[in-house]
N, C-alpha and C positions, 0 to 999 in steps of 0.2 A: 495426437489426434490431428490430422492436416486438413484444413477447412478449403484448402486451395483457394484460385482465384475467380470470384465469380461477378457479374455484371453488378451486382450490387456493391462489390467493394469498392473503397474510396482511397485513391493513391496520395500518399503525402511523402514528402522528402523529410528524411529525417540525419539530423548530423550527430554521429557518433563519436566521442572520446573513439581513439584509434585502438586502446586495450580492449575497452568492451566491445568493439566492431571486432577484433580478434576474438574473444572468448565468445560472442554471438556466433561467429562463423565456425568455430570450432564444435560448439555444441549443435548446432544444426546440422552437421556433417555427422556427428556420432549419434545423434538421434533420429536421422534421416526425415528431419524436418526443414522447413524453410524458417529464414530468419525471419519474415512476417508471421507465421505463426506464433513463433515465441514470442515476438514481441506484443502481438495481439493477446497472448494468453497472460503476460505478465500486467499487461494494461488491465485487463478484465480484474486481474487479481488484485491490483492497487486501487480500483474502483470500489471492487466487494468489500475490501478492509475499510476502504472510506465510507461507505454505505453504513458497515457496521458498527463504526465508530458514531456516525451521526445518530444511528438509532439507540446506542447507548447512552451518547449525550441527551435525546430527548428522553429516554427514561428516567434519564437521574435530575432532570430539569426542576423537579419539584422537591428534590432532596434538600433538607435544610442546609444551609452553609456556615461556616464556621472562619473567623478572621485567622490570619497567621498569628497574631498577637496572642487573640483568645487560645488558640490551640498552644500556645509557648505557655500561656498560665496555665492551663488546664495538664500539660505535661509537669510543669513545676511542681502544682499543687498535689499531683499525684506520685510524686518521686521520681518520674520516670528521666528528667534531665536535673 
């Protein structure tokens, strides 16, 4: 899905590793999309994953915690190690 350039888009210079840039150029050509579209989608996906991670942390914030030492002791008591 090509978003194209609009007056609302912001311009930024990004320096890519040469091999990543080559891969982006090839993928852009094969998918008939621009490198900008590919990068924007990748950044959106990364931000979406960050948001999902933060939501999961928030949901688990009230869960009881156990120290590593207590975990090891429990595993030993229950014959797991």
